[in-house]
C-alpha positions as CSV (number, residue, x, y, z in Angstrom):
1,M,157.3,143.8,130.1
2,H,153.8,143.4,131.3
3,D,151.5,144.1,134.2
4,E,151.2,141.0,136.4
5,S,147.7,142.1,137.7
6,F,146.5,142.4,134.0
7,I,147.7,138.8,133.3
8,R,146.1,137.7,136.5
9,K,142.8,139.3,135.5
10,L,143.0,137.6,132.1
11,R,143.6,134.2,133.8
12,E,140.6,134.8,136.0
13,G,138.4,135.5,132.9
14,D,137.9,139.2,133.5
15,R,136.0,140.5,130.5
16,E,137.3,144.0,130.7
17,A,140.9,142.8,130.7
18,F,140.1,140.7,127.6
19,R,138.5,143.7,125.9
20,K,141.6,145.7,126.7
21,L,143.9,142.9,125.3
22,V,141.9,142.9,122.0
23,G,141.7,146.7,121.8
24,D,145.4,147.2,122.4
25,H,146.5,144.4,120.0
26,Q,143.9,143.7,117.4
27,E,145.4,145.9,114.6
28,M,148.8,144.3,115.0
29,V,147.3,140.8,115.0
30,F,145.1,141.5,112.0
31,K,148.0,143.0,110.0
32,T,150.2,140.0,110.9
33,C,147.6,137.6,109.7
34,L,146.9,139.6,106.6
35,R,150.6,139.7,105.7
36,Y,150.7,135.9,105.7
37,L,147.3,135.2,104.3
38,G,146.8,138.0,101.8
39,E,143.0,137.9,102.2
40,P,141.3,140.4,104.6
41,E,138.4,138.0,105.3
42,D,140.8,135.1,106.2
43,A,142.9,137.5,108.2
44,R,139.9,138.7,110.3
45,D,138.8,135.1,111.0
46,I,142.3,134.0,112.0
47,A,142.8,137.1,114.1
48,Q,139.6,136.2,116.0
49,D,141.0,132.7,116.5
50,V,144.3,134.2,117.8
51,F,142.4,136.0,120.7
52,V,140.3,132.9,121.4
53,E,143.5,130.8,121.7
54,A,145.2,133.5,123.7
55,L,142.4,133.5,126.2
56,S,142.4,129.8,126.5
57,A,146.2,129.6,126.8
58,V,146.8,132.6,129.1
59,A,147.8,130.1,131.8
60,D,150.8,129.2,129.7
61,F,151.9,132.8,129.1
62,R,155.6,133.1,130.0
63,K,156.1,136.0,132.3
64,E,159.4,137.1,130.6
65,A,157.8,137.6,127.2
66,A,155.9,140.7,126.1
67,I,152.2,140.2,125.4
68,S,152.6,141.6,121.9
69,T,155.4,139.0,121.2
70,W,153.2,136.2,122.5
71,L,150.2,137.3,120.4
72,Y,152.4,137.8,117.3
73,R,153.7,134.3,117.7
74,I,150.2,132.9,118.0
75,A,149.1,134.9,114.9
76,V,152.1,133.6,112.8
77,N,151.5,130.0,113.8
78,K,147.7,130.2,113.2
79,S,148.3,131.8,109.8
80,L,150.9,129.2,108.7
81,N,148.6,126.4,109.9
82,F,145.7,127.9,107.9
83,L,147.9,128.0,104.8
84,K,149.0,124.4,105.2
85,K,145.5,123.2,105.9
86,H,143.9,124.9,103.0
87,K,146.8,124.5,100.6
88,R,145.5,127.6,98.7
89,R,148.6,129.7,98.7
90,T,151.9,130.2,100.5
91,L,153.6,133.0,102.4
92,S,155.7,133.7,99.3
93,D,152.5,134.4,97.3
94,N,151.9,137.4,99.5
95,I,155.4,138.7,99.9
96,S,155.5,140.9,96.9
97,N,152.8,143.0,98.5
98,Y,155.2,144.0,101.3
99,I,158.4,144.6,99.4
100,P,158.9,148.4,99.4
101,E,158.5,149.9,96.0
102,G,161.5,152.3,96.2
103,M,160.7,154.3,93.0
104,Q,158.7,157.4,92.4
105,Q,155.3,157.0,90.8
106,G,154.5,158.4,87.4
107,D,157.1,157.0,85.1
108,A,155.4,154.0,83.5
109,Y,158.7,152.3,82.5
110,A,160.1,152.7,86.0
111,E,156.9,151.4,87.5
112,S,157.1,148.4,85.2
113,E,160.7,147.7,86.0
114,N,160.0,148.1,89.7
115,L,157.1,145.7,89.6
116,E,159.3,143.2,87.7
117,R,162.1,143.5,90.3
118,R,159.6,143.0,93.2
119,Q,158.2,139.9,91.6
120,I,161.7,138.5,90.9
121,L,162.6,139.0,94.5
122,A,159.3,137.5,95.7
123,D,159.8,134.5,93.5
124,A,163.4,134.1,94.9
125,I,162.1,134.3,98.4
126,A,159.5,131.6,97.6
127,T,162.4,129.2,96.9
128,L,163.7,129.5,100.5
129,S,162.7,127.1,103.2
130,E,159.7,128.1,105.2
131,N,161.9,129.0,108.2
132,Q,164.2,131.1,106.0
133,Q,161.2,132.8,104.4
134,I,159.7,133.7,107.8
135,T,162.8,134.9,109.5
136,F,164.0,136.8,106.4
137,S,160.6,138.5,105.9
138,M,160.3,139.4,109.6
139,H,163.8,141.0,109.6
140,K,163.9,142.6,106.1
141,L,160.3,143.4,105.4
142,E,158.9,144.0,108.9
143,G,162.0,145.4,110.5
144,K,162.1,143.0,113.4
145,S,165.4,142.6,115.3
146,Y,167.1,139.2,115.7
147,K,166.0,139.2,119.3
148,E,162.4,139.9,118.5
149,I,162.4,137.2,115.9
150,A,163.9,134.7,118.3
151,E,161.2,135.5,120.9
152,M,158.4,135.2,118.3
153,T,159.6,132.0,116.6
154,G,160.9,130.2,119.7
155,N,164.4,130.1,118.2
156,T,167.7,131.3,119.7
157,V,169.2,134.5,118.4
158,S,172.1,132.5,116.9
159,S,169.6,130.3,115.0
160,V,167.8,133.4,113.7
161,E,171.2,134.9,112.6
162,S,172.0,131.6,110.8
163,L,168.7,131.4,109.1
164,I,168.9,135.0,107.8
165,H,172.5,134.5,106.7
166,R,171.6,131.4,104.8
167,A,168.5,133.1,103.3
168,K,170.7,136.0,102.1
169,Q,173.2,133.5,100.5
170,N,170.5,131.6,98.8
171,L,168.9,134.8,97.5
172,Q,172.2,136.0,96.2
173,K,172.7,132.8,94.3
174,K,169.2,133.0,92.8
175,L,169.4,136.7,91.9
176,V,172.9,137.0,90.6
177,G,171.9,135.9,87.1
178,Y,169.0,138.3,86.9
179,Y,171.1,141.3,87.9
180,K,174.0,140.4,85.7
181,S,171.7,140.3,82.7
182,H,170.1,143.6,83.6
183,L,173.2,145.5,84.4
184,S,175.2,144.6,81.3
């Protein structure tokens, strides 16, 4: 999953290894932070913090994990901590930006309906527990597998499956009224 000599160089403080780490993963880390924070400036700041923390915590890097998984986990945790600390917005406030549109552009009515559906879904996701929001979003919106989510969140695969299953059930309960009224 990773090159042991690269990890050793990072642990020894090799600047070139750190530049490579940042160069190889900065886009993924930034996009992850942006997805949670919604503000590019905040995402850039937190992304920098992710690499600073990674460098200081490289001694704790588990050899069985992929570096990208480890960095993703740090990015998610730092982003969530930022949201909690600043109490400005939540993950759910930014979710509607990542729900696929699914309709062709051009038809104003269709675009309006699509925007409404995306907002209804984002609002429903906002009612989920934080753990359900995170796992559901990672799986459905980011396309992560259960195994990847388990590695990134520190949960077991069965816990991830359970969280996603409960999220789907909760969303179904929340959305059934909306779809019944719009389909009749």
